C-alpha positions as protocol buffer text, in pm:
chain_id: "A"
residue {
  index: 1
  type: MET
  ca { x: -6 y: 6 z: 6 }
}
residue {
  index: 2
  type: ARG
  ca { x: 94 y: 369 z: -43 }
}
residue {
  index: 3
  type: ILE
  ca { x: -17 y: 562 z: 311 }
}
residue {
  index: 4
  type: VAL
  ca { x: 29 y: 939 z: 366 }
}
residue {
  index: 5
  type: ILE
  ca { x: 71 y: 1059 z: 689 }
}
residue {
  index: 6
  type: ALA
  ca { x: -7 y: 1426 z: 797 }
}
residue {
  index: 7
  type: GLY
  ca { x: 204 y: 1549 z: 1034 }
}
residue {
  index: 8
  type: ALA
  ca { x: 441 y: 1265 z: 969 }
}
residue {
  index: 9
  type: HIS
  ca { x: 749 y: 1404 z: 1203 }
}
residue {
  index: 10
  type: GLY
  ca { x: 536 y: 1390 z: 1478 }
}
residue {
  index: 11
  type: LYS
  ca { x: 601 y: 1103 z: 1778 }
}
residue {
  index: 12
  type: ILE
  ca { x: 317 y: 887 z: 1661 }
}
residue {
  index: 13
  type: ALA
  ca { x: 385 y: 946 z: 1314 }
}
residue {
  index: 14
  type: ARG
  ca { x: 735 y: 878 z: 1281 }
}
residue {
  index: 15
  type: HIS
  ca { x: 672 y: 544 z: 1496 }
}
residue {
  index: 16
  type: LEU
  ca { x: 397 y: 433 z: 1257 }
}
residue {
  index: 17
  type: GLY
  ca { x: 619 y: 553 z: 972 }
}
residue {
  index: 18
  type: ARG
  ca { x: 915 y: 323 z: 1019 }
}
residue {
  index: 19
  type: MET
  ca { x: 634 y: 8 z: 1137 }
}
residue {
  index: 20
  type: LEU
  ca { x: 469 y: 81 z: 742 }
}
residue {
  index: 21
  type: VAL
  ca { x: 802 y: 131 z: 580 }
}
residue {
  index: 22
  type: GLU
  ca { x: 933 y: -239 z: 773 }
}
residue {
  index: 23
  type: ARG
  ca { x: 584 y: -375 z: 688 }
}
residue {
  index: 24
  type: GLY
  ca { x: 663 y: -338 z: 319 }
}
residue {
  index: 25
  type: ASP
  ca { x: 437 y: -47 z: 243 }
}
residue {
  index: 26
  type: THR
  ca { x: 582 y: 290 z: 101 }
}
residue {
  index: 27
  type: VAL
  ca { x: 524 y: 589 z: 293 }
}
residue {
  index: 28
  type: LEU
  ca { x: 435 y: 956 z: 192 }
}
residue {
  index: 29
  type: GLY
  ca { x: 525 y: 1233 z: 492 }
}
residue {
  index: 30
  type: LEU
  ca { x: 379 y: 1552 z: 509 }
}
residue {
  index: 31
  type: ILE
  ca { x: 557 y: 1791 z: 678 }
}
residue {
  index: 32
  type: ARG
  ca { x: 593 y: 2179 z: 746 }
}
residue {
  index: 33
  type: LYS
  ca { x: 958 y: 2230 z: 795 }
}
residue {
  index: 34
  type: PRO
  ca { x: 1246 y: 2166 z: 561 }
}
residue {
  index: 35
  type: GLU
  ca { x: 1469 y: 2029 z: 786 }
}
residue {
  index: 36
  type: HIS
  ca { x: 1269 y: 1747 z: 917 }
}
residue {
  index: 37
  type: ALA
  ca { x: 1297 y: 1575 z: 596 }
}
residue {
  index: 38
  type: ALA
  ca { x: 1634 y: 1427 z: 672 }
}
residue {
  index: 39
  type: ASP
  ca { x: 1444 y: 1217 z: 998 }
}
residue {
  index: 40
  type: LEU
  ca { x: 1207 y: 1063 z: 722 }
}
residue {
  index: 41
  type: ARG
  ca { x: 1453 y: 954 z: 490 }
}
residue {
  index: 42
  type: ALA
  ca { x: 1663 y: 789 z: 792 }
}
residue {
  index: 43
  type: ASP
  ca { x: 1341 y: 613 z: 834 }
}
residue {
  index: 44
  type: GLY
  ca { x: 1254 y: 536 z: 484 }
}
residue {
  index: 45
  type: VAL
  ca { x: 962 y: 751 z: 469 }
}
residue {
  index: 46
  type: GLU
  ca { x: 937 y: 966 z: 160 }
}
residue {
  index: 47
  type: PRO
  ca { x: 914 y: 1371 z: 279 }
}
residue {
  index: 48
  type: GLN
  ca { x: 647 y: 1581 z: 113 }
}
residue {
  index: 49
  type: LEU
  ca { x: 685 y: 1978 z: 212 }
}
residue {
  index: 50
  type: ALA
  ca { x: 295 y: 2036 z: 260 }
}
residue {
  index: 51
  type: ASP
  ca { x: 231 y: 2336 z: 505 }
}
residue {
  index: 52
  type: LEU
  ca { x: -143 y: 2246 z: 615 }
}
residue {
  index: 53
  type: GLU
  ca { x: -253 y: 2574 z: 742 }
}
residue {
  index: 54
  type: GLN
  ca { x: -116 y: 2727 z: 386 }
}
residue {
  index: 55
  type: ILE
  ca { x: -206 y: 2518 z: 125 }
}
residue {
  index: 56
  type: ASP
  ca { x: -548 y: 2470 z: -39 }
}
residue {
  index: 57
  type: ALA
  ca { x: -740 y: 2105 z: -85 }
}
residue {
  index: 58
  type: ASP
  ca { x: -705 y: 2138 z: -469 }
}
residue {
  index: 59
  type: SER
  ca { x: -336 y: 2138 z: -434 }
}
residue {
  index: 60
  type: LEU
  ca { x: -277 y: 1905 z: -157 }
}
residue {
  index: 61
  type: ALA
  ca { x: -437 y: 1641 z: -327 }
}
residue {
  index: 62
  type: LEU
  ca { x: -168 y: 1661 z: -623 }
}
residue {
  index: 63
  type: GLN
  ca { x: 49 y: 1566 z: -423 }
}
residue {
  index: 64
  type: LEU
  ca { x: -188 y: 1252 z: -312 }
}
residue {
  index: 65
  type: SER
  ca { x: -176 y: 1056 z: -647 }
}
residue {
  index: 66
  type: ASP
  ca { x: -173 y: 721 z: -624 }
}
residue {
  index: 67
  type: VAL
  ca { x: -229 y: 676 z: -259 }
}
residue {
  index: 68
  type: ASP
  ca { x: -458 y: 439 z: -107 }
}
residue {
  index: 69
  type: ALA
  ca { x: -521 y: 543 z: 251 }
}
residue {
  index: 70
  type: ALA
  ca { x: -403 y: 854 z: 477 }
}
residue {
  index: 71
  type: VAL
  ca { x: -362 y: 908 z: 849 }
}
residue {
  index: 72
  type: PHE
  ca { x: -424 y: 1244 z: 1008 }
}
residue {
  index: 73
  type: ALA
  ca { x: -185 y: 1284 z: 1317 }
}
residue {
  index: 74
  type: ALA
  ca { x: -99 y: 1631 z: 1286 }
}
residue {
  index: 75
  type: GLY
  ca { x: -91 y: 1840 z: 1624 }
}
residue {
  index: 76
  type: ALA
  ca { x: -29 y: 2219 z: 1681 }
}
residue {
  index: 77
  type: GLY
  ca { x: 168 y: 2060 z: 2006 }
}
residue {
  index: 78
  type: PRO
  ca { x: 217 y: 2207 z: 2343 }
}
residue {
  index: 79
  type: GLY
  ca { x: 325 y: 2543 z: 2378 }
}
residue {
  index: 80
  type: SER
  ca { x: 92 y: 2635 z: 2121 }
}
residue {
  index: 81
  type: GLY
  ca { x: -213 y: 2901 z: 2165 }
}
residue {
  index: 82
  type: ALA
  ca { x: -571 y: 2788 z: 2147 }
}
residue {
  index: 83
  type: SER
  ca { x: -595 y: 2940 z: 1762 }
}
residue {
  index: 84
  type: ARG
  ca { x: -352 y: 2720 z: 1595 }
}
residue {
  index: 85
  type: LYS
  ca { x: -531 y: 2437 z: 1815 }
}
residue {
  index: 86
  type: ASP
  ca { x: -808 y: 2527 z: 1564 }
}
residue {
  index: 87
  type: THR
  ca { x: -616 y: 2566 z: 1233 }
}
residue {
  index: 88
  type: VAL
  ca { x: -385 y: 2253 z: 1285 }
}
residue {
  index: 89
  type: ASP
  ca { x: -611 y: 2005 z: 1495 }
}
residue {
  index: 90
  type: ARG
  ca { x: -916 y: 2089 z: 1298 }
}
residue {
  index: 91
  type: GLY
  ca { x: -836 y: 2271 z: 999 }
}
residue {
  index: 92
  type: ALA
  ca { x: -559 y: 2070 z: 874 }
}
residue {
  index: 93
  type: SER
  ca { x: -801 y: 1762 z: 938 }
}
residue {
  index: 94
  type: VAL
  ca { x: -1042 y: 1931 z: 736 }
}
residue {
  index: 95
  type: LEU
  ca { x: -798 y: 2000 z: 471 }
}
residue {
  index: 96
  type: LEU
  ca { x: -670 y: 1668 z: 419 }
}
residue {
  index: 97
  type: ALA
  ca { x: -1023 y: 1468 z: 413 }
}
residue {
  index: 98
  type: ASP
  ca { x: -1106 y: 1730 z: 162 }
}
residue {
  index: 99
  type: ALA
  ca { x: -813 y: 1650 z: -62 }
}
residue {
  index: 100
  type: CYS
  ca { x: -828 y: 1257 z: -1 }
}
residue {
  index: 101
  type: GLU
  ca { x: -1191 y: 1316 z: -186 }
}
residue {
  index: 102
  type: ARG
  ca { x: -1075 y: 1514 z: -466 }
}
residue {
  index: 103
  type: ALA
  ca { x: -782 y: 1228 z: -503 }
}
residue {
  index: 104
  type: GLY
  ca { x: -1033 y: 948 z: -478 }
}
residue {
  index: 105
  type: ILE
  ca { x: -884 y: 822 z: -140 }
}
residue {
  index: 106
  type: ARG
  ca { x: -1160 y: 658 z: 71 }
}
residue {
  index: 107
  type: ARG
  ca { x: -986 y: 527 z: 380 }
}
residue {
  index: 108
  type: ILE
  ca { x: -864 y: 789 z: 599 }
}
residue {
  index: 109
  type: LEU
  ca { x: -760 y: 739 z: 996 }
}
residue {
  index: 110
  type: GLN
  ca { x: -775 y: 1048 z: 1228 }
}
residue {
  index: 111
  type: VAL
  ca { x: -623 y: 1092 z: 1570 }
}
residue {
  index: 112
  type: SER
  ca { x: -789 y: 1210 z: 1791 }
}
residue {
  index: 113
  type: SER
  ca { x: -863 y: 1282 z: 2200 }
}
residue {
  index: 114
  type: MET
  ca { x: -1017 y: 1116 z: 2472 }
}
residue {
  index: 115
  type: GLY
  ca { x: -1261 y: 1386 z: 2587 }
}
residue {
  index: 116
  type: THR
  ca { x: -1440 y: 1496 z: 2293 }
}
residue {
  index: 117
  type: THR
  ca { x: -1760 y: 1244 z: 2364 }
}
residue {
  index: 118
  type: ARG
  ca { x: -1860 y: 1502 z: 2621 }
}
residue {
  index: 119
  type: PRO
  ca { x: -1854 y: 1879 z: 2700 }
}
residue {
  index: 120
  type: ASN
  ca { x: -1546 y: 2024 z: 2812 }
}
residue {
  index: 121
  type: PRO
  ca { x: -1566 y: 2087 z: 3169 }
}
residue {
  index: 122
  type: PRO
  ca { x: -1663 y: 2434 z: 3291 }
}
residue {
  index: 123
  type: ASP
  ca { x: -1298 y: 2444 z: 3458 }
}
residue {
  index: 124
  type: VAL
  ca { x: -1119 y: 2343 z: 3166 }
}
residue {
  index: 125
  type: ASP
  ca { x: -796 y: 2547 z: 3085 }
}
residue {
  index: 126
  type: PRO
  ca { x: -876 y: 2758 z: 2793 }
}
residue {
  index: 127
  type: VAL
  ca { x: -630 y: 2630 z: 2571 }
}
residue {
  index: 128
  type: PHE
  ca { x: -671 y: 2241 z: 2625 }
}
residue {
  index: 129
  type: GLY
  ca { x: -1054 y: 2324 z: 2593 }
}
residue {
  index: 130
  type: ALA
  ca { x: -969 y: 2482 z: 2249 }
}
residue {
  index: 131
  type: TYR
  ca { x: -779 y: 2201 z: 2167 }
}
residue {
  index: 132
  type: LEU
  ca { x: -1075 y: 1973 z: 2264 }
}
residue {
  index: 133
  type: ASN
  ca { x: -1303 y: 2177 z: 2090 }
}
residue {
  index: 134
  type: ALA
  ca { x: -1111 y: 2122 z: 1744 }
}
residue {
  index: 135
  type: LYS
  ca { x: -1073 y: 1718 z: 1771 }
}
residue {
  index: 136
  type: ARG
  ca { x: -1420 y: 1702 z: 1837 }
}
residue {
  index: 137
  type: GLU
  ca { x: -1515 y: 1951 z: 1550 }
}
residue {
  index: 138
  type: ALA
  ca { x: -1223 y: 1738 z: 1336 }
}
residue {
  index: 139
  type: GLU
  ca { x: -1396 y: 1443 z: 1417 }
}
residue {
  index: 140
  type: GLN
  ca { x: -1754 y: 1561 z: 1324 }
}
residue {
  index: 141
  type: ASP
  ca { x: -1631 y: 1661 z: 984 }
}
residue {
  index: 142
  type: LEU
  ca { x: -1525 y: 1331 z: 942 }
}
residue {
  index: 143
  type: ARG
  ca { x: -1821 y: 1135 z: 1008 }
}
residue {
  index: 144
  type: ARG
  ca { x: -2015 y: 1362 z: 762 }
}
residue {
  index: 145
  type: ARG
  ca { x: -1804 y: 1206 z: 474 }
}
residue {
  index: 146
  type: ALA
  ca { x: -1874 y: 951 z: 265 }
}
residue {
  index: 147
  type: MET
  ca { x: -1535 y: 807 z: 347 }
}
residue {
  index: 148
  type: ASP
  ca { x: -1397 y: 496 z: 509 }
}
residue {
  index: 149
  type: TRP
  ca { x: -1289 y: 649 z: 841 }
}
residue {
  index: 150
  type: THR
  ca { x: -1163 y: 523 z: 1114 }
}
residue {
  index: 151
  type: ILE
  ca { x: -1119 y: 786 z: 1431 }
}
residue {
  index: 152
  type: LEU
  ca { x: -844 y: 658 z: 1738 }
}
residue {
  index: 153
  type: ARG
  ca { x: -869 y: 857 z: 2078 }
}
residue {
  index: 154
  type: PRO
  ca { x: -566 y: 755 z: 2307 }
}
residue {
  index: 155
  type: GLY
  ca { x: -574 y: 781 z: 2630 }
}
residue {
  index: 156
  type: LEU
  ca { x: -245 y: 1017 z: 2797 }
}
residue {
  index: 157
  type: LEU
  ca { x: 17 y: 1004 z: 2597 }
}
residue {
  index: 158
  type: THR
  ca { x: 377 y: 870 z: 2710 }
}
residue {
  index: 159
  type: ASP
  ca { x: 697 y: 846 z: 2581 }
}
residue {
  index: 160
  type: ASP
  ca { x: 797 y: 492 z: 2751 }
}
residue {
  index: 161
  type: PRO
  ca { x: 851 y: 165 z: 2555 }
}
residue {
  index: 162
  type: PRO
  ca { x: 558 y: -14 z: 2382 }
}
residue {
  index: 163
  type: THR
  ca { x: 407 y: -236 z: 2588 }
}
residue {
  index: 164
  type: GLY
  ca { x: 249 y: -464 z: 2337 }
}
residue {
  index: 165
  type: ARG
  ca { x: -62 y: -476 z: 2542 }
}
residue {
  index: 166
  type: VAL
  ca { x: -365 y: -218 z: 2524 }
}
residue {
  index: 167
  type: LYS
  ca { x: -743 y: -182 z: 2608 }
}
residue {
  index: 168
  type: LEU
  ca { x: -944 y: -88 z: 2282 }
}
residue {
  index: 169
  type: ALA
  ca { x: -1306 y: -50 z: 2271 }
}
residue {
  index: 170
  type: GLU
  ca { x: -1566 y: 244 z: 2201 }
}
residue {
  index: 171
  type: SER
  ca { x: -1525 y: 353 z: 2540 }
}
residue {
  index: 172
  type: VAL
  ca { x: -1258 y: 274 z: 2811 }
}
residue {
  index: 173
  type: PRO
  ca { x: -1160 y: 449 z: 3127 }
}
residue {
  index: 174
  type: ARG
  ca { x: -898 y: 697 z: 3107 }
}
residue {
  index: 175
  type: ALA
  ca { x: -554 y: 622 z: 3155 }
}
residue {
  index: 176
  type: GLU
  ca { x: -210 y: 649 z: 3011 }
}
residue {
  index: 177
  type: VAL
  ca { x: -69 y: 488 z: 2622 }
}
residue {
  index: 178
  type: THR
  ca { x: 270 y: 495 z: 2516 }
}
residue {
  index: 179
  type: ARG
  ca { x: 302 y: 662 z: 2141 }
}
residue {
  index: 180
  type: ALA
  ca { x: 440 y: 354 z: 2041 }
}
residue {
  index: 181
  type: ASP
  ca { x: 112 y: 153 z: 2123 }
}
residue {
  index: 182
  type: VAL
  ca { x: -75 y: 390 z: 1957 }
}
residue {
  index: 183
  type: ALA
  ca { x: 115 y: 393 z: 1652 }
}
residue {
  index: 184
  type: ALA
  ca { x: 100 y: -2 z: 1638 }
}
residue {
  index: 185
  type: VAL
  ca { x: -269 y: 12 z: 1689 }
}
residue {
  index: 186
  type: LEU
  ca { x: -310 y: 244 z: 1383 }
}
residue {
  index: 187
  type: LEU
  ca { x: -89 y: -32 z: 1214 }
}
residue {
  index: 188
  type: ALA
  ca { x: -346 y: -295 z: 1299 }
}
residue {
  index: 189
  type: LEU
  ca { x: -649 y: -75 z: 1225 }
}
residue {
  index: 190
  type: LEU
  ca { x: -535 y: 51 z: 883 }
}
residue {
  index: 191
  type: PRO
  ca { x: -625 y: -266 z: 646 }
}
residue {
  index: 192
  type: GLU
  ca { x: -949 y: -333 z: 840 }
}
residue {
  index: 193
  type: LEU
  ca { x: -1255 y: -275 z: 633 }
}
residue {
  index: 194
  type: GLY
  ca { x: -1433 y: -378 z: 987 }
}
residue {
  index: 195
  type: ALA
  ca { x: -1268 y: -63 z: 1154 }
}
residue {
  index: 196
  type: ALA
  ca { x: -1443 y: 141 z: 875 }
}
residue {
  index: 197
  type: ARG
  ca { x: -1713 y: 421 z: 998 }
}
residue {
  index: 198
  type: ARG
  ca { x: -1583 y: 340 z: 1377 }
}
residue {
  index: 199
  type: ALA
  ca { x: -1414 y: 527 z: 1666 }
}
residue {
  index: 200
  type: LEU
  ca { x: -1254 y: 371 z: 1923 }
}
residue {
  index: 201
  type: GLU
  ca { x: -1055 y: 473 z: 2232 }
}
residue {
  index: 202
  type: VAL
  ca { x: -740 y: 319 z: 2309 }
}
residue {
  index: 203
  type: VAL
  ca { x: -472 y: 287 z: 2629 }
}
residue {
  index: 204
  type: ASN
  ca { x: -279 y: 39 z: 2793 }
}
residue {
  index: 205
  type: GLY
  ca { x: -404 y: -270 z: 2929 }
}
residue {
  index: 206
  type: GLU
  ca { x: -365 y: -611 z: 2967 }
}
residue {
  index: 207
  type: THR
  ca { x: -469 y: -780 z: 2607 }
}
residue {
  index: 208
  type: PRO
  ca { x: -191 y: -822 z: 2377 }
}
residue {
  index: 209
  type: LEU
  ca { x: -301 y: -595 z: 2056 }
}
residue {
  index: 210
  type: PRO
  ca { x: -358 y: -856 z: 1804 }
}
residue {
  index: 211
  type: GLU
  ca { x: -638 y: -939 z: 2052 }
}
residue {
  index: 212
  type: ALA
  ca { x: -758 y: -647 z: 2150 }
}
residue {
  index: 213
  type: VAL
  ca { x: -830 y: -524 z: 1800 }
}
residue {
  index: 214
  type: ARG
  ca { x: -1048 y: -861 z: 1680 }
}
residue {
  index: 215
  type: THR
  ca { x: -1202 y: -820 z: 1989 }
}
residue {
  index: 216
  type: ALA
  ca { x: -1284 y: -427 z: 1930 }
}
residue {
  index: 217
  type: LEU
  ca { x: -1378 y: -475 z: 1588 }
}
residue {
  index: 218
  type: ARG
  ca { x: -1634 y: -773 z: 1651 }
}
């Protein structure tokens, strides 16, 4: 398969890119900063410059020729303000989906966040609230599309080594999950047509990852 990853230099995306390459897929990595290209090439990923806050959907679609599936793993990141939560975590997700539709790509995975299925707490930090709003609106946009989408909502992300064991379901109690394990779940979900038009939450748990995926998709 030929896979495009938006936000390809992010921590989850780097894990996923290497896993896909190891599996034998061809990976196109969308990045905003030219200086990140060398890291992607070292991973075996083909870097493609595309600032998702500046490019339009038609131009992006031209860069996605022969792509079979897309993964949205971009995020404004820590230290960014409320406005960039909207332009990246929501706006860039909408842009990628628009471009995929124009390019005829039906399969798309979106990395979202736990907390989007309920209203924000009244005492939520304003920037974190903007982040949750952006993720919530990005999910709503994707759900309206006639695409084979899958939404994955990780719990509290860590950089710990992968455990290979997760809890994966439509709703799970909030807990930590390693970024490497999130990437492994994305890798497993990508070819699964049973995951289409499903939203799942993931945290670390006791179930081996392949079994967790099979159980969640029954």
